C-alpha positions as CSV (number, residue, x, y, z in Angstrom):
1,M,44.5,71.0,57.7
2,Q,44.9,73.5,60.6
3,H,48.3,75.1,60.9
4,T,49.6,76.9,64.0
5,F,52.5,79.1,63.2
6,V,54.7,80.6,66.0
7,A,56.9,83.4,64.8
8,Y,59.3,85.7,66.5
9,V,59.2,89.1,64.9
10,E,61.0,92.3,65.7
11,D,59.0,94.5,68.1
12,L,58.4,97.4,65.6
13,P,55.5,99.2,64.2
14,G,54.1,97.8,60.9
15,V,55.2,94.2,61.4
16,L,51.8,92.9,62.1
17,T,50.4,94.7,59.1
18,R,53.0,92.9,56.9
19,V,52.1,89.5,58.3
20,A,48.3,90.2,57.8
21,S,49.0,91.5,54.3
22,L,50.8,88.3,53.4
23,F,47.8,86.2,54.3
24,R,45.5,88.5,52.4
25,R,47.8,88.1,49.3
26,L,47.8,84.3,49.7
27,N,43.9,84.4,50.1
28,I,44.1,82.5,53.4
29,N,41.9,83.4,56.3
30,I,43.5,83.8,59.8
31,I,41.4,81.9,62.4
32,S,43.3,83.2,65.4
33,L,46.1,85.7,66.0
34,T,47.8,86.5,69.3
35,V,50.8,88.8,69.6
36,G,52.8,89.9,72.7
37,R,56.3,90.6,73.9
38,S,58.5,87.5,74.2
39,E,61.3,86.4,76.5
40,R,63.7,87.6,73.8
41,A,64.5,91.3,74.1
42,G,63.2,93.4,71.2
43,L,61.1,90.5,69.8
44,S,57.4,89.7,70.0
45,R,55.9,86.2,69.8
46,L,53.2,85.9,67.2
47,T,50.9,82.8,67.3
48,L,48.7,82.5,64.2
49,V,46.2,79.7,63.3
50,C,44.9,79.2,59.8
51,E,43.3,76.5,57.6
52,A,45.4,75.5,54.6
53,S,46.7,72.4,52.8
54,A,50.1,71.0,53.7
55,E,51.6,72.5,50.5
56,A,50.1,75.9,51.3
57,G,51.4,75.6,54.9
58,N,54.9,75.1,53.6
59,R,54.4,78.1,51.3
60,I,53.1,80.3,54.2
61,R,56.1,79.3,56.4
62,A,58.6,80.2,53.6
63,S,56.8,83.4,52.8
64,L,56.8,84.4,56.5
65,Y,60.6,83.9,56.6
66,K,61.0,86.2,53.6
67,L,59.2,89.1,55.4
68,E,61.3,91.9,56.8
69,N,61.4,91.8,60.6
70,V,60.5,88.1,60.9
71,V,63.3,86.3,62.8
72,D,62.1,82.8,63.3
73,V,59.0,80.7,62.2
74,D,57.8,77.3,63.4
75,D,54.7,75.5,62.1
76,I,53.8,73.3,65.1
77,A,50.7,71.8,63.6
78,G,52.0,68.2,64.0
79,A,54.2,68.8,67.0
80,P,53.2,67.9,70.6
81,S,51.9,71.1,72.1
82,V,49.6,72.7,74.7
83,T,46.9,74.9,73.3
84,R,44.4,77.0,75.4
85,E,42.0,79.8,74.9
86,L,41.2,82.4,77.5
87,A,37.7,83.9,78.1
88,L,36.9,86.8,80.4
89,I,33.2,86.9,81.3
90,K,31.5,89.6,83.3
91,V,28.2,88.6,84.9
92,S,25.7,90.5,87.0
93,A,26.0,89.4,90.6
94,T,24.0,90.8,93.4
95,P,24.5,89.9,97.1
96,R,21.5,87.5,96.7
97,N,22.9,85.4,93.8
98,R,26.7,85.9,94.3
99,S,27.2,82.5,96.0
100,Q,25.4,80.7,93.2
101,V,27.8,82.3,90.7
102,F,30.8,81.2,92.8
103,E,29.4,77.6,92.9
104,L,28.8,77.6,89.1
105,A,32.3,79.0,88.5
106,E,33.8,76.2,90.6
107,V,31.8,73.5,88.7
108,F,33.3,74.8,85.4
109,R,36.8,75.2,86.8
110,A,36.7,79.0,86.3
111,R,38.3,81.6,88.5
112,I,36.8,84.8,89.9
113,V,39.3,87.5,88.9
114,D,37.4,90.7,89.8
115,L,34.7,91.5,92.4
116,A,32.5,94.6,92.0
117,P,29.4,95.6,93.9
118,E,27.1,94.5,91.1
119,S,29.2,92.2,89.0
120,L,31.9,89.5,88.9
121,M,34.5,88.9,86.3
122,I,35.2,85.2,85.6
123,E,38.3,83.8,83.8
124,M,37.9,80.5,82.0
125,T,40.5,78.6,80.0
126,G,39.9,75.7,77.7
127,V,40.6,74.1,74.4
128,E,37.8,75.9,72.6
129,V,35.6,78.5,74.1
130,L,32.6,79.0,71.9
131,E,31.5,82.6,72.5
132,I,32.4,85.6,74.7
133,C,35.6,87.8,74.5
134,R,38.4,85.5,73.4
135,S,42.1,85.8,73.5
136,G,43.0,83.6,70.6
137,K,45.0,80.4,70.9
138,M,48.2,80.4,72.9
139,T,50.5,77.6,72.0
140,M,53.9,76.5,73.2
141,R,55.9,73.4,72.2
142,R,55.9,70.7,75.0
143,G,59.2,70.1,76.7
144,H,61.3,71.9,74.0
145,H,63.4,74.8,75.2
146,T,65.5,77.0,73.0
147,S,68.9,78.0,74.1
148,R,67.7,81.5,74.8
149,V,65.0,80.2,77.2
150,L,67.6,78.0,78.9
151,K,69.9,80.9,79.2
152,A,67.1,83.0,80.7
153,M,66.6,80.2,83.2
154,D,70.3,80.4,83.9
155,T,71.0,76.7,83.4
156,G,74.4,77.3,82.0
157,V,73.7,75.4,78.8
158,D,76.3,76.3,76.0
159,E,74.3,77.8,73.1
160,P,76.4,76.3,70.2
161,A,76.4,72.9,71.8
162,E,72.6,73.0,72.1
163,R,72.2,74.2,68.5
164,A,74.3,71.1,67.4
165,A,72.1,68.9,69.5
166,E,68.9,70.4,68.1
167,S,70.3,70.0,64.5
168,A,71.1,66.3,65.3
169,E,67.5,65.8,66.6
170,E,66.1,67.3,63.4
171,A,68.4,65.2,61.2
172,E,67.2,62.0,63.0
173,A,63.6,63.0,62.4
174,V,64.3,63.5,58.7
175,E,66.5,60.4,58.0
176,P,63.7,57.8,58.1
177,E,61.7,59.7,55.5
178,Q,64.8,59.9,53.2
179,S,65.7,56.2,53.6
180,G,62.2,55.2,52.4
181,D,62.8,56.6,48.9
């Protein structure tokens, strides 16, 4: 089973090493890893994809929470989400063949992001790019905003009230499983 973990970690040196070391200790290969600053001041957003059983996925999530400097972890493997990869491709393009490259880029819904006298840089996004320079998977939950995001959007949502609503949603999702026992 493929797991996609989204973790908010403190933006400090050595945090990525701790996360990578955890996966080494658990003998689990990281398929994709993307890290960058987040909308939360002082925190980076880490998106990590790996293959592991459901049981190992739970163990990974719990172990990530135990790491110093890890603030929040979400395994969104089963959640509705949007996943894309980015590829930047530099191709030779002379004045003679430049229009053909533009046409080809249009066919594949790619964008030209840089023009140089002898080359073009093309940006492509997709579910799975097979080869070239890859970004790794970028994933966000669909239609789910945390209170911090809503606050950044200045919607005036009360954070404690939203936390209570999120807790109620999580409880509803868990209740049917518990009543089946």
